N, C-alpha and C positions, 0 to 999 in steps of 0.2 A: 526614483530619487536616491534611494538607498544604494543602488548599484553605482550610480554616478559618484556619490560621496566615497564609496569604497574604492573606485578607480583612482580617485584623487588622493585619498589618504593612505592607501595600501600599495606598496611597491609591486610591480608586476611579477617580480620573482618570489614574492613572499610565500605564496601557496605551496611552492615546491621546495621550500627551504628545509634543510635537514641539519640537526645539531652538529653532525660531523663536518659541515662546511665551515663552521665558525673559526676553527684554527687557521685554515688556509686563507680565509677572507681577512683575518687580522694581520697575518704575515704579509699578504699582497698589498693590503691597504697601507701598512706602515712603509713598505718598500716604495710604492709609487708616491706616497706623501713626501718621503725623503727626496725623491727625484724632483717633485714639483717645486720644492722650496727654491733651489737654485735656478731651475728652468723657468719657473714663473717670473722671477725677478729679472732674469736675462731676457726673456721674450718681451717683457714690458719695456726694457731698455731698447730692444730691437725696434719697437714701435715708436720710440722717442718719448716714452713715458717714464716717470719716476718708478723705480723698481717695486715699490710697495703695491702698485696697482696690479702687478702680476700675481701677488699673493691674494689680493681681493678677488681677482678673476679665477683663482684656483679654489676658492672657498665656497662662496654662495652659489654660483652657477652649477657647481658640482652637485650640490644638494638637490637642485632641481632635477638633474639627470638621475640621481639615485632613486627618486620616487616615480618618475614618469618615463624614463628611458626604456626602450625595449631590449637592448642588448645587456647581457649579464656581465660582460667583461670590458666593454668599451670605456676607456679612461678619457674623460672630457675635461678640458681646461685650455689654457693658452697653448698655441702651436706655432712653430716657426713659420710655416708656409703662409698662413693667413696673417700673421703679424707683419710679414714682409709687405703684403698689400695694404694693410692698415697704416703702416708707417708711410707708405707711398701716397696714400690718400690725403694725409695731413701735411705732407712735405710742401713747403712754400706758402702754406696758408697761415702759419703762425710759428713762433719759435718753440722748439721742443721743450716740454716740461713746464711751460707757462700755463696760467689758468685758461687762456684762449685755446691753447693746443689741447689741453685736457678736455675742454668742452667739445672740440671737434672730434676727438677720439670717442668720447662718450656718445655723441650724436651718431657717429658712424656705427657703433655697436648696436644702438637701438634700431637704426635703419636696417642693419643687417638682420636683426631679429624679426623686424616687420616684413622683410623680403621672404624669410623662411615661412612665416605665417601666410603670406600672400600666395606663395607657391602651393601651400597646403590647401588653402581655400579654393584655388583655381585648378586643383588637381594637376599640377605641373611638375611633379617630382621627376618625370623623365627628362626634364630640361638638362639635368646633370649629364645626360648622355652626350651632350655637345662637347663636354670636356674629355675628349678621347686621350688615351695614354700618351701619344706623341706630343700633344699640346701640353698636358700636365707636366711631363718630364722635361720638355724644352723650356717651359716657364720656370720650373723648379731649379734647373741647372743655372740658367742665366740670372734669375733672382738671387740664387745662392751666391753667385760670383759678386754681384753688386753689394750684397750684405757683407761678404768677406772683406772686400776692399774698404767698406765703411767702418769695419771694426779695427782696422789697422791703426787708426788714430789713438784708440784706447791702448793698444799694445805698445805703442811708442810713447804714450803719454803726451800726445799733441792735441791742441785745440784747433781742429780743422772742420769747416762747415760740411755738413752731410750733403751728398750728391748721388745721383743715379748714373752719372757719367764716370766710368772707370778711369779714362784718360785724365779727366779733370782731377780726380782723387789722387792719382799717381803724381801729377804735376805739383799738387799742393804738398804731398808727402816729401817729394824731393826737395822742395823749397824750404821745408821746415825741419828736415831730418837732423840738422845740426842742433836743434833744440830738444831732441828726443831724450827721454829719461830712461837710461839703460837698466836701472833697477826694476822699473815698471815692466820693461820688455822681458827681462829675465823671469819675473813672476808669471807673466802671461804665457811665455813659451813653455815653462815647466808645467803650468796648468793644462795647456793643450796636450802635451805629451802624456800626462797622467790620465786625463779624461779620455784620450783616444786609445791608449794601450791597455789600461786596466780592465775595461769591459770585455775586451777580447779574451782575457784570462777568466773573468767571472762576471757574467752579465748583470747579476743582481747586487753586486758589491756597491755600496753607496759612496762611490768615489767622489762624485760631485760635492756632496755634503762635507766629506772629509777634506777635500781641497779648499773649500770655503773656510772651514774652521781653522785649518792650518795657516792659510793666508792671513786671516784676521789676527791670529796669535802672532804671526811673524811681523806684521805691520805694527801692531800694538806693542809687542815686546821690544822691537828695535827702534821704534819711533820713526818708521820709514816715511810717514806722511810729512815729516820735517825735511826729508830729502827730495820732496816733490812727487812722491807716489800718490796718484789721485785715488781718493777713497769715496765710498758712497755717502758718508756723513750721516746726519740724523735721519733715521727711518721712523715715521710716525708709528706710535704704539696704540693698540686698541682696534676695535672692530670698525669696519668701513661704515660711512654714513651716506645716506641718500644725498645726491647733489642736485642743484637747480640747473636744468638744462636750458640754454638759450636757443630757442627755435627760430632760426633765421632761414627763411624759405629760399633765398638765393644760395645760401650755404648748403642747404639740403639738396638742391638740384646739382650742385657740384659734387657732393659726396655720394649721391645715389648710385651712380655707375660703379663706384668702388664697393659699395655695400652689396650690390648684386653679384659682383665678382667674388667677394669674400664668401658670400652665401654658397655660390655654386662650387667653388673650390673646397670650402669647408665641408659641405654636404657630401661631395664626391669622396673626399678622404675618409670621412666618418663612416659612410656606408660601406666603402670598400674594405676597410680594416675590420669593421664589425662583422661583416659576412665571412671574412677569412678566418677569424678566430671561432666564429660560430660553427662553420663547416668542419674545422679542425677538431672540434669537440662533439661532433654529431648532432648539432642543434640547428634549428631553423627559426630562431626567435627574433630576427631583425625585421622590424616593420618600418619601411621608408616613410610612410605618412606620419606615423607616431614620432619618428626621429625629426621630421620637419617641425612638428609642433614643439617638442621639448628643446631642440636646439634654438628655435625661435624665442621661446620663453627665456632660456638661459642667457641669450645675448641681450635681450631687452633688460633683464634684471641686472646683468653686468654693466650695461650702459647707464642704468639708473643710479648705480653706485660710482659712476664716473670712470669705469674700468674698460679693459680691452676685450676684443672678441674671443670667443671660445668655440671649440669644436673637438672632434675626436683626435687624440694624439696617437700616431703610429707607434712611436718608441715606447710610451708608457703603457699602451694597450698590450703590446707584445710582452713586456715585462710582467704586467698584471696577469696575463695568461700563463706565462712560463713559471711564475712563482706558485701558481695554483689557485687563483681566485675562482670562486664558484658562483658568486652573485654580485649584485650591486652594493652589497654591504662593504666590500673592499673600498669602494669610492667614498662611502660614509666615513670609514676609518681615516682615509687620507684627508678628507675635508676637516674632520675634527683636529687632526694634526696641524693643519694650516691655521685653523682658528686659535689653537693653543700657541702657535708661533706668533700670531698677530698680537695676542694678549700679553705674552710674557717674554718673547725672545727677540723682538726686533732691535733692541739696543745692542745685541751681539753683532749686528751687521754694520755698525758705525764705521769700523776700520776695514771693511771689505774693499779690496782694490777693484776699481772698475775694470782693470785688465783681466781679472778672473771671470767676471760676468761676460766679458768679450770672448774669453776662451771657451766658455760654455756655449755661446752662440756659434763660434767658428766650428767647434766639433759637431754641433747639431746640424749646421747647414752643409758640412762636408759630406753628409749622407745623401744630400740632394744632388751633388755634383758628381755624376758618374759617367765617365767616358764610355764605359761598357754599354750604357743605354743607347748611345748613338751607334755603336758598333752592331748591337743586336737589331736595331731598326734597319740599318743598312743591309744586314744579312737577310732579314725576314721580308721587308717590303721597302722598295725604293721610295714609294709615295709617303709611307710613314716617316722615313728618314728625312724626306723633303719637308714634311710638316714640322718635324722636330727642329730642323735647321731654321726654317722660316720663323717659328715661334721664338727660338733662342735669340736670333739676330734682332728681331723686332723688339723684344723686351729690352735688350741691351742698348739699342740705338734710339728707340722712341720712348716707351714707358712700359711699365709692367701691365697696366690695364689694356692699353692699346695693343701690346704684344700678344696678350691672350686672345683678344678679339680677332686680330689678324690671323693668328694660328687657327682659331675655330672656323673662320670664314674660308681660309685656304683649304682646310681639311674637307669642309662640306662641298666646296667646288669640285675638288678631286673626286670625292665620293659620288657626286652627281654625274660627272662625265664617265666614271668607271661603270656605274650602274647602267648608264645609257648605252655604252659600247657593248656591255655584256648582255643586254636584253635582246631577245630574239627579234629579228627583223619582221 
């Protein structure tokens, strides 16, 4: 019993902690906390939620991982790739940012957590092997394109309905372009340039936070909201509260496939990046079964507070490692920074232009759209290239969820026939 309590109450990294680690964990924690503020808000918007829910998902679920996660450097929180699927899950079921929509998102987060726990109990961690690299990258590229075109309405300051059909989005943009707000456009474009260029010069420079503060001061100082620049408006201040989830079994059946997809994609990304940074530092501390448990609990807790799904973030994990994080304490520092923001700083975001959050999203998803991936697959394996193309086209023309499934099935069929032809007669 004592051992069980110790495992629950004492972080896995605590026994090996050294005083010399504290300085580096504080620096890394502050750095990724500063990254999380704009990213969390932007990724919530990506999922169709009010921005504040991104901060909720950046605070409490992170604490769960601090205590129970096996990786010393994995940064857990909202991530672009799973928020893409999350937004797709709720699309068409309710109007974004309404109470009904928030309930759907919260329910999906809880279901995702339960899928994680189910995989753990059934010892099915190897299911993530279904999501091979060509499927992952094909989905990421096409999903990134869909998100990019959906963010254009914020850049132009237009009120256009969200869609997964790129041609439909372009048609609506062309029809409404005469109503564009060019001040909004200028703010968004400058944001994109700064967010894209500055990290190439210095990766750990908090450019996203600086861009947010500068844009808030600009809109407030010049009264640009009076000129039609769309702003975030009132952001609730204070800690998140538990919400009452409406359990509709018909709705659950509709959301379950998306929850399974989010779990598989989120777990694949989390384990992959955690193992990369572990190997880089000569460690072997990543435990897949433990990760299933902690990510499951983190998503259930996030959903109980009405918030979005969480998993390991590639960008924040790499920064966490580069800055010098030594343990999960860096995540604790970042979480405390988010809590302080919720308690004292949310009024600052009132004048934040929605175009700036759109620019954060556009720069984040630009890393998912790589022509080089397709070229590399073509050079290394024509079958991997075919899988990449099939997934890419299926996601664009059908849906994100069905596109991934079609990609997985296509890859497994190819694998079956390849193994059959290569086996000795």
